[in-house]
N, C-alpha and C positions, 0 to 999 in steps of 0.2 A: 454546460452544453458541449463540453469537449472531454476527451480522455486521452491517456497515453498508455501504450502497452507496457505491462509489467509481468513478464512471463518467461519461465525457463525454456519453454518450447515455442518461442515467438516466430512463427512463419513469416509474419509481416515485417520483422526486424532484419536488417541486413546481416547481423551477426548470429541470428537464431536465438538470442538471449538479450533481455533488457530488464533490469531491476530498478524500481523507483524507491526513493526514500523521502519522507516528509518530516520537517522539523517542527518542534513545539516546545513550549515553556510550561513548567509547573511552578506555581507560586508557593506551594507548600507540599509537604509529603502527602502522597495519595496511594491508596490501595486500588490499583487498576484491576478490574475484573475482566475486561475484554475490549475489543476494538470493533467499531462499526464502520463500514466503508461501502462505496457504490462502484459498480462496474458492469461489464458485460462481455460478450463474445462477438468478435468481428472476423470475417465479414458475414458468415452464414448463420449466426446465432446458434452454433453447435456446441452446447455446453457439455462438459464431462460430468458424469454422476458416479461417485461423488467427486466434487472438486478436490484438487490437491493444493490447497493454499498453504503458504508459509507466511507467518507474521513474526517479525523480529524487532526488538527494541534495542537501541544503541545509545550510549553516551554521546555527547557532542564532541566533535574533534576540534576543540579550542577555536571558536570563532564562528560557528554556525554554517560553515561551508560544506561539511561532510560528516557522515556518521563516523564514530570512533569505535570504542570497545563495545562488543556485543554483550548486552546485559541479560537478555531473555530471548528464547527461540521457541516457536510453536510450529509444528507441521513436519511433514506434509499431512494435511488433515482436511476433512470436509468442513464447511462452514457450520457453525452451531445453528444458525438460522440463515435462510436464503429466501427472499421474497421478491417477486416481480413488483416494481413500483408503478407500472402502467405507462411509464415514460418510454418513448422510442428515441434512441440516440444512435446516430450513424445508420439508421435503418434496422437496428436490432433492439431487443428488450434490455432495459436497465434493471439491475437487481440491487437490493440492499442486503449486505451480508453482515453477520456478526461472527466473530471468532472469540472464544474464551481464551483469555491471555492473562491469567492471574499473576501479578507481580507488584511489589511495593517500590515506588520511586520517590526519592527525596526531592526537595525543591531544586530546580535546575533546568537545563536545556537538554533535549533528547531528540532522537530520530526514530521513526517507525517505518519499516518496509512492509509492503504487502505485495505478494506476487503469487502466481499460479503456475502450474506445470501442465500445459495443454498438449504435450507431445503426442498424446493418443488421439487427438482430433485435428481437423484441418484449420480450425479457428485459433485465434490468439486472444488472450484475455486483456482487457484494458481497465485501468483504474481511472475513475472519473476525476476530473479536475474540480477544484472548489475555490471559494473566496477565502482570503486571508482572515483569520480570526484576530480582531484587534486586541484581544486580551491575552490569549495563549498562543497566538500564531507568530511565525517568523516568515517574512517574505522569502519565497523560493523553495526549491526542492533539489534533490540530487539524483543522478541516474548513473548507471554503469552498464556497459555492454559486455563486460568481461567475466564477472562472477558475482554471486550474491553478496560478496564482501568488498567489492570495489576492484580497482581504484574508482573513486567517485568524481563525477563532473557536476559542478553546481549550475543550476538554472535559476537565475534570480527573478524570472518573470512568471513562473507557474507555481501554483499551490495545489495539492491533492486533497480530495474530499474524504475526511474521516472524523470520527468522534471517539474519544476515549470513554469507556464506561467505567465509572469509579463508584466505590461505595459511599 
């Protein structure tokens, strides 16, 4: 029922940019096919077509407080799928997006970033928050107002909504 801006063209952010990263654990090697996530455009529901999403996967920076080495990068690109969920959040439509992001990851701790570039419209894109997954989740997320690669600030109280799509 809440979200946080993750956008290169964030009009609502004091710095004009804010990128979010969410951490997760894989118990065994996985062939990742894509990432599914939820979000929308605020304040006027003015989406860009096509979206300019970026999805990046990082190794953990020793201890779970920040992304480390970038392992895979996708974008800028339109979502592979984008569907309205019928939910209204902050007075705007919520969407569920899928981005193809094929990569193989071994067992371990990782981070995923999802952000958009809405510089062409007056709205900013938000990534919806979620509940911590008790099996593959780690409490908290990281954010940066400086660049898509950090430096990162750890937020121990918030988790972002996403699913890895694996074979």
